[in-house]
C-alpha positions as CSV (number, residue, x, y, z in Angstrom):
1,M,0.2,0.0,0.4
2,K,1.2,3.8,-1.1
3,K,0.2,6.5,1.1
4,I,0.2,9.7,-0.7
5,S,-1.7,13.0,-0.4
6,L,-4.4,14.6,-1.5
7,E,-3.5,16.7,-4.2
8,R,-2.2,13.4,-5.5
9,A,-4.8,11.6,-5.2
10,A,-7.4,14.4,-7.0
11,E,-5.2,14.3,-9.4
12,L,-4.3,11.0,-10.4
13,V,-8.6,10.7,-10.3
14,N,-9.4,13.3,-11.5
15,K,-11.9,15.5,-8.7
16,C,-11.1,18.5,-8.3
17,E,-9.7,18.9,-4.1
18,C,-11.5,22.4,-3.4
19,C,-15.0,21.4,-5.3
20,N,-14.8,17.5,-3.5
21,T,-14.6,16.3,0.1
22,I,-12.9,13.9,1.4
23,T,-14.7,11.5,1.1
24,Q,-15.4,11.6,-2.5
25,I,-12.0,11.6,-3.1
26,V,-10.9,8.4,-1.1
27,T,-13.9,6.9,-2.7
28,A,-12.6,8.0,-5.9
29,L,-9.2,6.2,-5.2
30,E,-10.4,3.0,-3.6
31,R,-12.8,2.5,-7.7
32,Y,-9.2,3.9,-9.7
33,N,-7.1,1.3,-7.3
34,I,-9.8,-1.5,-8.1
35,I,-9.6,-0.6,-12.4
36,N,-5.9,-0.3,-11.9
37,G,-4.8,-3.4,-10.0
38,T,-3.2,0.1,-7.8
39,N,-3.2,0.1,-4.1
40,Y,-2.8,3.7,-2.9
41,K,-4.1,5.5,0.1
42,L,-5.0,8.7,1.2
43,D,-2.9,10.2,4.1
44,V,-6.2,11.1,6.3
45,D,-6.6,12.1,9.3
46,Y,-9.5,11.2,11.3
47,K,-10.9,12.4,14.8
48,L,-13.3,12.4,17.1
49,Y,-15.2,15.2,19.2
50,T,-17.0,14.0,21.6
51,I,-18.5,15.4,25.5
52,N,-20.2,14.2,28.3
53,D,-24.0,13.1,29.5
54,C,-24.3,12.3,25.0
55,G,-25.9,9.1,24.4
56,I,-24.6,9.2,20.4
57,C,-21.1,9.8,22.0
58,A,-20.7,7.0,23.9
59,L,-22.4,4.3,21.3
60,V,-19.9,5.6,18.5
61,K,-16.8,5.8,21.0
62,N,-17.6,2.2,22.2
63,L,-18.0,0.8,18.7
64,I,-14.2,2.9,17.8
65,K,-13.0,0.8,20.9
66,S,-13.9,-2.3,20.0
67,Q,-13.3,-2.3,17.1
68,N,-10.3,-1.1,17.2
69,L,-10.9,1.7,14.2
70,K,-8.4,3.7,14.3
71,I,-9.9,6.7,15.3
72,Q,-8.1,9.2,17.8
73,I,-11.1,10.0,20.6
74,I,-10.5,13.3,21.4
75,H,-12.8,14.5,25.2
76,A,-13.9,18.9,23.9
77,E,-13.6,20.5,27.1
78,S,-10.9,23.4,26.4
79,D,-12.1,26.5,25.8
80,Q,-9.5,26.0,23.4
81,Q,-11.1,23.4,22.1
82,I,-14.8,24.4,22.0
83,E,-13.5,28.2,20.1
84,Y,-11.9,25.5,16.9
85,L,-15.1,23.4,16.7
86,R,-16.7,26.9,16.5
87,K,-14.6,28.2,14.1
88,N,-15.8,25.7,11.8
89,K,-18.9,25.0,12.1
90,V,-19.2,22.3,14.5
91,H,-22.9,22.9,16.7
92,S,-24.1,19.4,17.5
93,F,-21.6,15.7,18.9
94,P,-19.9,13.4,18.3
95,A,-18.2,15.6,15.5
96,L,-15.5,13.8,13.7
97,E,-12.9,15.4,12.1
98,I,-11.4,14.0,8.4
99,R,-7.9,16.1,7.5
100,A,-6.1,15.3,4.4
101,G,-2.6,17.7,3.5
102,E,-4.3,21.3,4.3
103,K,-8.6,20.2,3.9
104,T,-10.7,18.8,7.2
105,E,-13.9,18.5,6.7
106,F,-16.6,17.8,9.8
107,I,-19.5,15.3,9.9
108,T,-21.8,15.5,12.7
109,G,-24.4,14.0,15.2
110,S,-25.3,10.9,14.5
111,E,-24.0,10.6,11.1
112,A,-21.5,11.2,12.3
113,G,-22.2,7.7,13.8
114,A,-23.5,5.9,10.5
115,Y,-20.2,7.3,8.6
116,I,-18.4,5.0,11.0
117,A,-20.4,2.3,11.1
118,S,-20.9,2.1,7.4
119,N,-17.0,2.6,6.5
120,M,-15.0,0.6,8.9
121,S,-12.8,-0.4,7.0
122,I,-10.5,2.2,5.7
123,F,-10.1,2.6,10.2
124,K,-8.5,-0.2,10.0
């Protein structure tokens, strides 16, 4: 498996970095690998931000731990973390941060849990 940058992945799959999400480029790269017999993987970091008293947060954290997924779990409690999330228009939890290169996107609430559950193979 060869890790590549977001820029290189976008170039390979003929997708614009600005117009497509990281997840769209990852999906296109998976198709590219199947068609071309290659084994490229986009270098992506995943962080899950959670808070206390959040049932969905607890469920998603349990899923990550039980399946040994490569997602960093961060309990958002400092003012700096909360401000970072606010600046990125995150208003519900859990919040899955997906970062590749300079590009960052978030999936929040129950959609974050659903995304992780339906794409577990990319987090292994």
